[in-house]
mmCIF entry with sequence, helices, sheets and N, C-alpha, C, O atoms, coordinates in Angstrom:
data_MODEL
# 
_entry.id   MODEL 
# 
_entity.id                         1 
_entity.type                       polymer 
_entity.pdbx_number_of_molecules   1 
# 
_entity_poly.entity_id                      1 
_entity_poly.type                           'polypeptide(L)' 
_entity_poly.nstd_linkage                   no 
_entity_poly.nstd_monomer                   no 
_entity_poly.pdbx_seq_one_letter_code       MEQEALNVVRFYTSSPLARDELLARIRADATISEAVRERALEFAREWKLD 
_entity_poly.pdbx_seq_one_letter_code_can   MEQEALNVVRFYTSSPLARDELLARIRADATISEAVRERALEFAREWKLD 
_entity_poly.pdbx_strand_id                 A 
# 
loop_
_entity_poly_seq.entity_id 
_entity_poly_seq.num 
_entity_poly_seq.mon_id 
_entity_poly_seq.hetero 
1 1  MET n 
1 2  GLU n 
1 3  GLN n 
1 4  GLU n 
1 5  ALA n 
1 6  LEU n 
1 7  ASN n 
1 8  VAL n 
1 9  VAL n 
1 10 ARG n 
1 11 PHE n 
1 12 TYR n 
1 13 THR n 
1 14 SER n 
1 15 SER n 
1 16 PRO n 
1 17 LEU n 
1 18 ALA n 
1 19 ARG n 
1 20 ASP n 
1 21 GLU n 
1 22 LEU n 
1 23 LEU n 
1 24 ALA n 
1 25 ARG n 
1 26 ILE n 
1 27 ARG n 
1 28 ALA n 
1 29 ASP n 
1 30 ALA n 
1 31 THR n 
1 32 ILE n 
1 33 SER n 
1 34 GLU n 
1 35 ALA n 
1 36 VAL n 
1 37 ARG n 
1 38 GLU n 
1 39 ARG n 
1 40 ALA n 
1 41 LEU n 
1 42 GLU n 
1 43 PHE n 
1 44 ALA n 
1 45 ARG n 
1 46 GLU n 
1 47 TRP n 
1 48 LYS n 
1 49 LEU n 
1 50 ASP n 
# 
_struct_asym.id          A 
_struct_asym.entity_id   1 
# 
loop_
_struct_conf.conf_type_id 
_struct_conf.id 
_struct_conf.pdbx_PDB_helix_id 
_struct_conf.beg_label_comp_id 
_struct_conf.beg_label_asym_id 
_struct_conf.beg_label_seq_id 
_struct_conf.pdbx_beg_PDB_ins_code 
_struct_conf.end_label_comp_id 
_struct_conf.end_label_asym_id 
_struct_conf.end_label_seq_id 
_struct_conf.pdbx_end_PDB_ins_code 
_struct_conf.beg_auth_comp_id 
_struct_conf.beg_auth_asym_id 
_struct_conf.beg_auth_seq_id 
_struct_conf.end_auth_comp_id 
_struct_conf.end_auth_asym_id 
_struct_conf.end_auth_seq_id 
_struct_conf.pdbx_PDB_helix_class 
_struct_conf.details 
_struct_conf.pdbx_PDB_helix_length 
HELX_P HELX_P1 AA1 GLU A 2  ? TYR A 12 ? GLU A 2  TYR A 12 1 ? 11 
HELX_P HELX_P2 AA2 ARG A 19 ? ALA A 28 ? ARG A 19 ALA A 28 1 ? 10 
HELX_P HELX_P3 AA3 GLU A 34 ? GLU A 46 ? GLU A 34 GLU A 46 1 ? 13 
# 
_struct_conf_type.id          HELX_P 
_struct_conf_type.criteria    ? 
_struct_conf_type.reference   ? 
# 
loop_
_atom_site.group_PDB 
_atom_site.id 
_atom_site.type_symbol 
_atom_site.label_atom_id 
_atom_site.label_alt_id 
_atom_site.label_comp_id 
_atom_site.label_asym_id 
_atom_site.label_entity_id 
_atom_site.label_seq_id 
_atom_site.pdbx_PDB_ins_code 
_atom_site.Cartn_x 
_atom_site.Cartn_y 
_atom_site.Cartn_z 
_atom_site.occupancy 
_atom_site.B_iso_or_equiv 
_atom_site.pdbx_formal_charge 
_atom_site.auth_seq_id 
_atom_site.auth_comp_id 
_atom_site.auth_asym_id 
_atom_site.auth_atom_id 
_atom_site.pdbx_PDB_model_num 
ATOM 1   N N  . MET A 1 1  ? -70.142 27.181 -205.441 1.00 0.00 ? 1  MET A N  1 
ATOM 2   C CA . MET A 1 1  ? -70.530 28.494 -205.924 1.00 0.00 ? 1  MET A CA 1 
ATOM 3   C C  . MET A 1 1  ? -71.651 29.082 -205.064 1.00 0.00 ? 1  MET A C  1 
ATOM 4   O O  . MET A 1 1  ? -71.636 30.276 -204.763 1.00 0.00 ? 1  MET A O  1 
ATOM 5   N N  . GLU A 1 2  ? -72.611 28.266 -204.672 1.00 0.00 ? 2  GLU A N  1 
ATOM 6   C CA . GLU A 1 2  ? -73.722 28.768 -203.848 1.00 0.00 ? 2  GLU A CA 1 
ATOM 7   C C  . GLU A 1 2  ? -73.198 29.383 -202.547 1.00 0.00 ? 2  GLU A C  1 
ATOM 8   O O  . GLU A 1 2  ? -73.596 30.481 -202.159 1.00 0.00 ? 2  GLU A O  1 
ATOM 9   N N  . GLN A 1 3  ? -72.301 28.656 -201.887 1.00 0.00 ? 3  GLN A N  1 
ATOM 10  C CA . GLN A 1 3  ? -71.779 29.138 -200.611 1.00 0.00 ? 3  GLN A CA 1 
ATOM 11  C C  . GLN A 1 3  ? -70.974 30.422 -200.799 1.00 0.00 ? 3  GLN A C  1 
ATOM 12  O O  . GLN A 1 3  ? -71.073 31.347 -199.993 1.00 0.00 ? 3  GLN A O  1 
ATOM 13  N N  . GLU A 1 4  ? -70.184 30.474 -201.857 1.00 0.00 ? 4  GLU A N  1 
ATOM 14  C CA . GLU A 1 4  ? -69.408 31.681 -202.136 1.00 0.00 ? 4  GLU A CA 1 
ATOM 15  C C  . GLU A 1 4  ? -70.328 32.874 -202.374 1.00 0.00 ? 4  GLU A C  1 
ATOM 16  O O  . GLU A 1 4  ? -70.063 33.972 -201.884 1.00 0.00 ? 4  GLU A O  1 
ATOM 17  N N  . ALA A 1 5  ? -71.408 32.662 -203.124 1.00 0.00 ? 5  ALA A N  1 
ATOM 18  C CA . ALA A 1 5  ? -72.366 33.741 -203.387 1.00 0.00 ? 5  ALA A CA 1 
ATOM 19  C C  . ALA A 1 5  ? -73.039 34.202 -202.100 1.00 0.00 ? 5  ALA A C  1 
ATOM 20  O O  . ALA A 1 5  ? -73.210 35.402 -201.889 1.00 0.00 ? 5  ALA A O  1 
ATOM 21  N N  . LEU A 1 6  ? -73.418 33.271 -201.246 1.00 0.00 ? 6  LEU A N  1 
ATOM 22  C CA . LEU A 1 6  ? -74.017 33.634 -199.959 1.00 0.00 ? 6  LEU A CA 1 
ATOM 23  C C  . LEU A 1 6  ? -73.025 34.416 -199.103 1.00 0.00 ? 6  LEU A C  1 
ATOM 24  O O  . LEU A 1 6  ? -73.402 35.378 -198.435 1.00 0.00 ? 6  LEU A O  1 
ATOM 25  N N  . ASN A 1 7  ? -71.767 34.005 -199.121 1.00 0.00 ? 7  ASN A N  1 
ATOM 26  C CA . ASN A 1 7  ? -70.742 34.714 -198.351 1.00 0.00 ? 7  ASN A CA 1 
ATOM 27  C C  . ASN A 1 7  ? -70.565 36.151 -198.837 1.00 0.00 ? 7  ASN A C  1 
ATOM 28  O O  . ASN A 1 7  ? -70.341 37.054 -198.031 1.00 0.00 ? 7  ASN A O  1 
ATOM 29  N N  . VAL A 1 8  ? -70.662 36.364 -200.133 1.00 0.00 ? 8  VAL A N  1 
ATOM 30  C CA . VAL A 1 8  ? -70.569 37.720 -200.683 1.00 0.00 ? 8  VAL A CA 1 
ATOM 31  C C  . VAL A 1 8  ? -71.697 38.580 -200.128 1.00 0.00 ? 8  VAL A C  1 
ATOM 32  O O  . VAL A 1 8  ? -71.460 39.697 -199.666 1.00 0.00 ? 8  VAL A O  1 
ATOM 33  N N  . VAL A 1 9  ? -72.919 38.065 -200.171 1.00 0.00 ? 9  VAL A N  1 
ATOM 34  C CA . VAL A 1 9  ? -74.069 38.829 -199.676 1.00 0.00 ? 9  VAL A CA 1 
ATOM 35  C C  . VAL A 1 9  ? -73.926 39.069 -198.176 1.00 0.00 ? 9  VAL A C  1 
ATOM 36  O O  . VAL A 1 9  ? -74.174 40.178 -197.703 1.00 0.00 ? 9  VAL A O  1 
ATOM 37  N N  . ARG A 1 10 ? -73.530 38.051 -197.428 1.00 0.00 ? 10 ARG A N  1 
ATOM 38  C CA . ARG A 1 10 ? -73.349 38.229 -195.982 1.00 0.00 ? 10 ARG A CA 1 
ATOM 39  C C  . ARG A 1 10 ? -72.290 39.280 -195.677 1.00 0.00 ? 10 ARG A C  1 
ATOM 40  O O  . ARG A 1 10 ? -72.454 40.085 -194.760 1.00 0.00 ? 10 ARG A O  1 
ATOM 41  N N  . PHE A 1 11 ? -71.206 39.273 -196.444 1.00 0.00 ? 11 PHE A N  1 
ATOM 42  C CA . PHE A 1 11 ? -70.149 40.253 -196.251 1.00 0.00 ? 11 PHE A CA 1 
ATOM 43  C C  . PHE A 1 11 ? -70.696 41.670 -196.423 1.00 0.00 ? 11 PHE A C  1 
ATOM 44  O O  . PHE A 1 11 ? -70.460 42.536 -195.579 1.00 0.00 ? 11 PHE A O  1 
ATOM 45  N N  . TYR A 1 12 ? -71.413 41.902 -197.496 1.00 0.00 ? 12 TYR A N  1 
ATOM 46  C CA . TYR A 1 12 ? -71.908 43.253 -197.764 1.00 0.00 ? 12 TYR A CA 1 
ATOM 47  C C  . TYR A 1 12 ? -73.066 43.657 -196.864 1.00 0.00 ? 12 TYR A C  1 
ATOM 48  O O  . TYR A 1 12 ? -73.316 44.850 -196.692 1.00 0.00 ? 12 TYR A O  1 
ATOM 49  N N  . THR A 1 13 ? -73.772 42.705 -196.291 1.00 0.00 ? 13 THR A N  1 
ATOM 50  C CA . THR A 1 13 ? -74.876 43.064 -195.393 1.00 0.00 ? 13 THR A CA 1 
ATOM 51  C C  . THR A 1 13 ? -74.443 43.078 -193.932 1.00 0.00 ? 13 THR A C  1 
ATOM 52  O O  . THR A 1 13 ? -75.283 43.200 -193.041 1.00 0.00 ? 13 THR A O  1 
ATOM 53  N N  . SER A 1 14 ? -73.141 42.954 -193.675 1.00 0.00 ? 14 SER A N  1 
ATOM 54  C CA . SER A 1 14 ? -72.673 43.005 -192.291 1.00 0.00 ? 14 SER A CA 1 
ATOM 55  C C  . SER A 1 14 ? -72.850 44.407 -191.698 1.00 0.00 ? 14 SER A C  1 
ATOM 56  O O  . SER A 1 14 ? -72.852 44.574 -190.479 1.00 0.00 ? 14 SER A O  1 
ATOM 57  N N  . SER A 1 15 ? -72.998 45.398 -192.559 1.00 0.00 ? 15 SER A N  1 
ATOM 58  C CA . SER A 1 15 ? -73.376 46.737 -192.116 1.00 0.00 ? 15 SER A CA 1 
ATOM 59  C C  . SER A 1 15 ? -74.617 47.148 -192.904 1.00 0.00 ? 15 SER A C  1 
ATOM 60  O O  . SER A 1 15 ? -74.811 46.699 -194.033 1.00 0.00 ? 15 SER A O  1 
ATOM 61  N N  . PRO A 1 16 ? -75.452 47.995 -192.318 1.00 0.00 ? 16 PRO A N  1 
ATOM 62  C CA . PRO A 1 16 ? -76.722 48.342 -192.973 1.00 0.00 ? 16 PRO A CA 1 
ATOM 63  C C  . PRO A 1 16 ? -76.518 49.020 -194.338 1.00 0.00 ? 16 PRO A C  1 
ATOM 64  O O  . PRO A 1 16 ? -75.733 49.959 -194.474 1.00 0.00 ? 16 PRO A O  1 
ATOM 65  N N  . LEU A 1 17 ? -77.234 48.526 -195.319 1.00 0.00 ? 17 LEU A N  1 
ATOM 66  C CA . LEU A 1 17 ? -77.206 49.087 -196.674 1.00 0.00 ? 17 LEU A CA 1 
ATOM 67  C C  . LEU A 1 17 ? -78.609 49.075 -197.253 1.00 0.00 ? 17 LEU A C  1 
ATOM 68  O O  . LEU A 1 17 ? -79.414 48.197 -196.942 1.00 0.00 ? 17 LEU A O  1 
ATOM 69  N N  . ALA A 1 18 ? -78.888 50.041 -198.084 1.00 0.00 ? 18 ALA A N  1 
ATOM 70  C CA . ALA A 1 18 ? -80.124 49.996 -198.869 1.00 0.00 ? 18 ALA A CA 1 
ATOM 71  C C  . ALA A 1 18 ? -79.925 48.937 -199.957 1.00 0.00 ? 18 ALA A C  1 
ATOM 72  O O  . ALA A 1 18 ? -78.794 48.672 -200.362 1.00 0.00 ? 18 ALA A O  1 
ATOM 73  N N  . ARG A 1 19 ? -81.000 48.343 -200.424 1.00 0.00 ? 19 ARG A N  1 
ATOM 74  C CA . ARG A 1 19 ? -80.901 47.289 -201.433 1.00 0.00 ? 19 ARG A CA 1 
ATOM 75  C C  . ARG A 1 19 ? -80.156 47.765 -202.684 1.00 0.00 ? 19 ARG A C  1 
ATOM 76  O O  . ARG A 1 19 ? -79.333 47.028 -203.227 1.00 0.00 ? 19 ARG A O  1 
ATOM 77  N N  . ASP A 1 20 ? -80.432 48.977 -203.141 1.00 0.00 ? 20 ASP A N  1 
ATOM 78  C CA . ASP A 1 20 ? -79.747 49.497 -204.333 1.00 0.00 ? 20 ASP A CA 1 
ATOM 79  C C  . ASP A 1 20 ? -78.235 49.561 -204.121 1.00 0.00 ? 20 ASP A C  1 
ATOM 80  O O  . ASP A 1 20 ? -77.464 49.233 -205.023 1.00 0.00 ? 20 ASP A O  1 
ATOM 81  N N  . GLU A 1 21 ? -77.821 49.975 -202.948 1.00 0.00 ? 21 GLU A N  1 
ATOM 82  C CA . GLU A 1 21 ? -76.390 50.050 -202.644 1.00 0.00 ? 21 GLU A CA 1 
ATOM 83  C C  . GLU A 1 21 ? -75.781 48.648 -202.567 1.00 0.00 ? 21 GLU A C  1 
ATOM 84  O O  . GLU A 1 21 ? -74.675 48.426 -203.058 1.00 0.00 ? 21 GLU A O  1 
ATOM 85  N N  . LEU A 1 22 ? -76.487 47.716 -201.963 1.00 0.00 ? 22 LEU A N  1 
ATOM 86  C CA . LEU A 1 22 ? -76.027 46.333 -201.891 1.00 0.00 ? 22 LEU A CA 1 
ATOM 87  C C  . LEU A 1 22 ? -75.805 45.774 -203.290 1.00 0.00 ? 22 LEU A C  1 
ATOM 88  O O  . LEU A 1 22 ? -74.754 45.199 -203.571 1.00 0.00 ? 22 LEU A O  1 
ATOM 89  N N  . LEU A 1 23 ? -76.780 45.937 -204.159 1.00 0.00 ? 23 LEU A N  1 
ATOM 90  C CA . LEU A 1 23 ? -76.669 45.433 -205.529 1.00 0.00 ? 23 LEU A CA 1 
ATOM 91  C C  . LEU A 1 23 ? -75.520 46.109 -206.268 1.00 0.00 ? 23 LEU A C  1 
ATOM 92  O O  . LEU A 1 23 ? -74.784 45.447 -207.000 1.00 0.00 ? 23 LEU A O  1 
ATOM 93  N N  . ALA A 1 24 ? -75.359 47.401 -206.087 1.00 0.00 ? 24 ALA A N  1 
ATOM 94  C CA . ALA A 1 24 ? -74.283 48.137 -206.755 1.00 0.00 ? 24 ALA A CA 1 
ATOM 95  C C  . ALA A 1 24 ? -72.912 47.640 -206.293 1.00 0.00 ? 24 ALA A C  1 
ATOM 96  O O  . ALA A 1 24 ? -72.001 47.488 -207.106 1.00 0.00 ? 24 ALA A O  1 
ATOM 97  N N  . ARG A 1 25 ? -72.769 47.393 -205.022 1.00 0.00 ? 25 ARG A N  1 
ATOM 98  C CA . ARG A 1 25 ? -71.477 46.926 -204.502 1.00 0.00 ? 25 ARG A CA 1 
ATOM 99  C C  . ARG A 1 25 ? -71.143 45.531 -205.027 1.00 0.00 ? 25 ARG A C  1 
ATOM 100 O O  . ARG A 1 25 ? -69.992 45.252 -205.360 1.00 0.00 ? 25 ARG A O  1 
ATOM 101 N N  . ILE A 1 26 ? -72.139 44.665 -205.100 1.00 0.00 ? 26 ILE A N  1 
ATOM 102 C CA . ILE A 1 26 ? -71.899 43.328 -205.646 1.00 0.00 ? 26 ILE A CA 1 
ATOM 103 C C  . ILE A 1 26 ? -71.531 43.420 -207.125 1.00 0.00 ? 26 ILE A C  1 
ATOM 104 O O  . ILE A 1 26 ? -70.605 42.748 -207.580 1.00 0.00 ? 26 ILE A O  1 
ATOM 105 N N  . ARG A 1 27 ? -72.249 44.243 -207.867 1.00 0.00 ? 27 ARG A N  1 
ATOM 106 C CA . ARG A 1 27 ? -71.940 44.417 -209.299 1.00 0.00 ? 27 ARG A CA 1 
ATOM 107 C C  . ARG A 1 27 ? -70.522 44.938 -209.515 1.00 0.00 ? 27 ARG A C  1 
ATOM 108 O O  . ARG A 1 27 ? -69.862 44.552 -210.479 1.00 0.00 ? 27 ARG A O  1 
ATOM 109 N N  . ALA A 1 28 ? -70.052 45.808 -208.630 1.00 0.00 ? 28 ALA A N  1 
ATOM 110 C CA . ALA A 1 28 ? -68.745 46.442 -208.788 1.00 0.00 ? 28 ALA A CA 1 
ATOM 111 C C  . ALA A 1 28 ? -67.585 45.598 -208.253 1.00 0.00 ? 28 ALA A C  1 
ATOM 112 O O  . ALA A 1 28 ? -66.423 45.943 -208.467 1.00 0.00 ? 28 ALA A O  1 
ATOM 113 N N  . ASP A 1 29 ? -67.884 44.513 -207.570 1.00 0.00 ? 29 ASP A N  1 
ATOM 114 C CA . ASP A 1 29 ? -66.836 43.697 -206.949 1.00 0.00 ? 29 ASP A CA 1 
ATOM 115 C C  . ASP A 1 29 ? -66.096 42.884 -208.012 1.00 0.00 ? 29 ASP A C  1 
ATOM 116 O O  . ASP A 1 29 ? -66.621 41.900 -208.533 1.00 0.00 ? 29 ASP A O  1 
ATOM 117 N N  . ALA A 1 30 ? -64.885 43.306 -208.322 1.00 0.00 ? 30 ALA A N  1 
ATOM 118 C CA . ALA A 1 30 ? -64.089 42.642 -209.357 1.00 0.00 ? 30 ALA A CA 1 
ATOM 119 C C  . ALA A 1 30 ? -63.369 41.399 -208.837 1.00 0.00 ? 30 ALA A C  1 
ATOM 120 O O  . ALA A 1 30 ? -62.682 40.719 -209.599 1.00 0.00 ? 30 ALA A O  1 
ATOM 121 N N  . THR A 1 31 ? -63.518 41.100 -207.562 1.00 0.00 ? 31 THR A N  1 
ATOM 122 C CA . THR A 1 31 ? -62.811 39.957 -206.979 1.00 0.00 ? 31 THR A CA 1 
ATOM 123 C C  . THR A 1 31 ? -63.579 38.652 -207.114 1.00 0.00 ? 31 THR A C  1 
ATOM 124 O O  . THR A 1 31 ? -63.046 37.589 -206.795 1.00 0.00 ? 31 THR A O  1 
ATOM 125 N N  . ILE A 1 32 ? -64.825 38.713 -207.582 1.00 0.00 ? 32 ILE A N  1 
ATOM 126 C CA . ILE A 1 32 ? -65.623 37.490 -207.700 1.00 0.00 ? 32 ILE A CA 1 
ATOM 127 C C  . ILE A 1 32 ? -65.907 37.179 -209.167 1.00 0.00 ? 32 ILE A C  1 
ATOM 128 O O  . ILE A 1 32 ? -65.928 38.069 -210.017 1.00 0.00 ? 32 ILE A O  1 
ATOM 129 N N  . SER A 1 33 ? -66.121 35.907 -209.439 1.00 0.00 ? 33 SER A N  1 
ATOM 130 C CA . SER A 1 33 ? -66.388 35.489 -210.819 1.00 0.00 ? 33 SER A CA 1 
ATOM 131 C C  . SER A 1 33 ? -67.785 35.951 -211.244 1.00 0.00 ? 33 SER A C  1 
ATOM 132 O O  . SER A 1 33 ? -68.634 36.261 -210.407 1.00 0.00 ? 33 SER A O  1 
ATOM 133 N N  . GLU A 1 34 ? -67.997 35.989 -212.528 1.00 0.00 ? 34 GLU A N  1 
ATOM 134 C CA . GLU A 1 34 ? -69.297 36.415 -213.063 1.00 0.00 ? 34 GLU A CA 1 
ATOM 135 C C  . GLU A 1 34 ? -70.422 35.495 -212.581 1.00 0.00 ? 34 GLU A C  1 
ATOM 136 O O  . GLU A 1 34 ? -71.508 35.964 -212.241 1.00 0.00 ? 34 GLU A O  1 
ATOM 137 N N  . ALA A 1 35 ? -70.162 34.196 -212.554 1.00 0.00 ? 35 ALA A N  1 
ATOM 138 C CA . ALA A 1 35 ? -71.191 33.239 -212.113 1.00 0.00 ? 35 ALA A CA 1 
ATOM 139 C C  . ALA A 1 35 ? -71.573 33.476 -210.654 1.00 0.00 ? 35 ALA A C  1 
ATOM 140 O O  . ALA A 1 35 ? -72.754 33.469 -210.306 1.00 0.00 ? 35 ALA A O  1 
ATOM 141 N N  . VAL A 1 36 ? -70.571 33.686 -209.806 1.00 0.00 ? 36 VAL A N  1 
ATOM 142 C CA . VAL A 1 36 ? -70.836 33.958 -208.389 1.00 0.00 ? 36 VAL A CA 1 
ATOM 143 C C  . VAL A 1 36 ? -71.546 35.293 -208.243 1.00 0.00 ? 36 VAL A C  1 
ATOM 144 O O  . VAL A 1 36 ? -72.466 35.416 -207.434 1.00 0.00 ? 36 VAL A O  1 
ATOM 145 N N  . ARG A 1 37 ? -71.135 36.300 -209.015 1.00 0.00 ? 37 ARG A N  1 
ATOM 146 C CA . ARG A 1 37 ? -71.775 37.617 -208.961 1.00 0.00 ? 37 ARG A CA 1 
ATOM 147 C C  . ARG A 1 37 ? -73.254 37.510 -209.299 1.00 0.00 ? 37 ARG A C  1 
ATOM 148 O O  . ARG A 1 37 ? -74.091 38.070 -208.591 1.00 0.00 ? 37 ARG A O  1 
ATOM 149 N N  . GLU A 1 38 ? -73.584 36.805 -210.362 1.00 0.00 ? 38 GLU A N  1 
ATOM 150 C CA . GLU A 1 38 ? -74.989 36.670 -210.765 1.00 0.00 ? 38 GLU A CA 1 
ATOM 151 C C  . GLU A 1 38 ? -75.812 35.971 -209.687 1.00 0.00 ? 38 GLU A C  1 
ATOM 152 O O  . GLU A 1 38 ? -76.942 36.372 -209.408 1.00 0.00 ? 38 GLU A O  1 
ATOM 153 N N  . ARG A 1 39 ? -75.245 34.926 -209.082 1.00 0.00 ? 39 ARG A N  1 
ATOM 154 C CA . ARG A 1 39 ? -75.973 34.211 -208.023 1.00 0.00 ? 39 ARG A CA 1 
ATOM 155 C C  . ARG A 1 39 ? -76.100 35.091 -206.780 1.00 0.00 ? 39 ARG A C  1 
ATOM 156 O O  . ARG A 1 39 ? -77.146 35.095 -206.131 1.00 0.00 ? 39 ARG A O  1 
ATOM 157 N N  . ALA A 1 40 ? -75.050 35.831 -206.447 1.00 0.00 ? 40 ALA A N  1 
ATOM 158 C CA . ALA A 1 40 ? -75.100 36.732 -205.292 1.00 0.00 ? 40 ALA A CA 1 
ATOM 159 C C  . ALA A 1 40 ? -76.148 37.813 -205.506 1.00 0.00 ? 40 ALA A C  1 
ATOM 160 O O  . ALA A 1 40 ? -76.853 38.185 -204.568 1.00 0.00 ? 40 ALA A O  1 
ATOM 161 N N  . LEU A 1 41 ? -76.258 38.320 -206.724 1.00 0.00 ? 41 LEU A N  1 
ATOM 162 C CA . LEU A 1 41 ? -77.287 39.321 -207.024 1.00 0.00 ? 41 LEU A CA 1 
ATOM 163 C C  . LEU A 1 41 ? -78.679 38.741 -206.844 1.00 0.00 ? 41 LEU A C  1 
ATOM 164 O O  . LEU A 1 41 ? -79.575 39.420 -206.343 1.00 0.00 ? 41 LEU A O  1 
ATOM 165 N N  . GLU A 1 42 ? -78.870 37.481 -207.251 1.00 0.00 ? 42 GLU A N  1 
ATOM 166 C CA . GLU A 1 42 ? -80.167 36.828 -207.039 1.00 0.00 ? 42 GLU A CA 1 
ATOM 167 C C  . GLU A 1 42 ? -80.480 36.739 -205.549 1.00 0.00 ? 42 GLU A C  1 
ATOM 168 O O  . GLU A 1 42 ? -81.586 37.070 -205.122 1.00 0.00 ? 42 GLU A O  1 
ATOM 169 N N  . PHE A 1 43 ? -79.504 36.291 -204.759 1.00 0.00 ? 43 PHE A N  1 
ATOM 170 C CA . PHE A 1 43 ? -79.702 36.221 -203.309 1.00 0.00 ? 43 PHE A CA 1 
ATOM 171 C C  . PHE A 1 43 ? -79.987 37.601 -202.735 1.00 0.00 ? 43 PHE A C  1 
ATOM 172 O O  . PHE A 1 43 ? -80.890 37.754 -201.913 1.00 0.00 ? 43 PHE A O  1 
ATOM 173 N N  . ALA A 1 44 ? -79.232 38.598 -203.156 1.00 0.00 ? 44 ALA A N  1 
ATOM 174 C CA . ALA A 1 44 ? -79.355 39.953 -202.609 1.00 0.00 ? 44 ALA A CA 1 
ATOM 175 C C  . ALA A 1 44 ? -80.721 40.558 -202.899 1.00 0.00 ? 44 ALA A C  1 
ATOM 176 O O  . ALA A 1 44 ? -81.252 41.312 -202.083 1.00 0.00 ? 44 ALA A O  1 
ATOM 177 N N  . ARG A 1 45 ? -81.288 40.239 -204.038 1.00 0.00 ? 45 ARG A N  1 
ATOM 178 C CA . ARG A 1 45 ? -82.610 40.779 -204.386 1.00 0.00 ? 45 ARG A CA 1 
ATOM 179 C C  . ARG A 1 45 ? -83.694 40.279 -203.418 1.00 0.00 ? 45 ARG A C  1 
ATOM 180 O O  . ARG A 1 45 ? -84.714 40.942 -203.226 1.00 0.00 ? 45 ARG A O  1 
ATOM 181 N N  . GLU A 1 46 ? -83.464 39.104 -202.811 1.00 0.00 ? 46 GLU A N  1 
ATOM 182 C CA . GLU A 1 46 ? -84.448 38.508 -201.900 1.00 0.00 ? 46 GLU A CA 1 
ATOM 183 C C  . GLU A 1 46 ? -84.039 38.630 -200.439 1.00 0.00 ? 46 GLU A C  1 
ATOM 184 O O  . GLU A 1 46 ? -84.817 38.278 -199.552 1.00 0.00 ? 46 GLU A O  1 
ATOM 185 N N  . TRP A 1 47 ? -82.846 39.118 -200.175 1.00 0.00 ? 47 TRP A N  1 
ATOM 186 C CA . TRP A 1 47 ? -82.287 39.165 -198.817 1.00 0.00 ? 47 TRP A CA 1 
ATOM 187 C C  . TRP A 1 47 ? -83.105 40.102 -197.943 1.00 0.00 ? 47 TRP A C  1 
ATOM 188 O O  . TRP A 1 47 ? -83.476 41.194 -198.372 1.00 0.00 ? 47 TRP A O  1 
ATOM 189 N N  . LYS A 1 48 ? -83.386 39.678 -196.724 1.00 0.00 ? 48 LYS A N  1 
ATOM 190 C CA . LYS A 1 48 ? -84.101 40.531 -195.771 1.00 0.00 ? 48 LYS A CA 1 
ATOM 191 C C  . LYS A 1 48 ? -83.096 41.505 -195.176 1.00 0.00 ? 48 LYS A C  1 
ATOM 192 O O  . LYS A 1 48 ? -82.154 41.106 -194.492 1.00 0.00 ? 48 LYS A O  1 
ATOM 193 N N  . LEU A 1 49 ? -83.308 42.773 -195.441 1.00 0.00 ? 49 LEU A N  1 
ATOM 194 C CA . LEU A 1 49 ? -82.430 43.814 -194.918 1.00 0.00 ? 49 LEU A CA 1 
ATOM 195 C C  . LEU A 1 49 ? -83.008 44.381 -193.639 1.00 0.00 ? 49 LEU A C  1 
ATOM 196 O O  . LEU A 1 49 ? -84.226 44.496 -193.498 1.00 0.00 ? 49 LEU A O  1 
ATOM 197 N N  . ASP A 1 50 ? -82.135 44.739 -192.704 1.00 0.00 ? 50 ASP A N  1 
ATOM 198 C CA . ASP A 1 50 ? -82.593 45.333 -191.427 1.00 0.00 ? 50 ASP A CA 1 
ATOM 199 C C  . ASP A 1 50 ? -83.058 46.750 -191.619 1.00 0.00 ? 50 ASP A C  1 
ATOM 200 O O  . ASP A 1 50 ? -83.474 47.398 -190.659 1.00 0.00 ? 50 ASP A O  1 
# 
């Protein structure tokens, strides 16, 4: 689950996004499980954005 959550964040940060947009896209992604979504949101909140 950890790796899957990290992959979600990496996927969405492959192009520049504001943190609010990153979080919104992860929340709206219906292809991931709730557990992975919650962990990805935790990672995204701390992710260093360019």
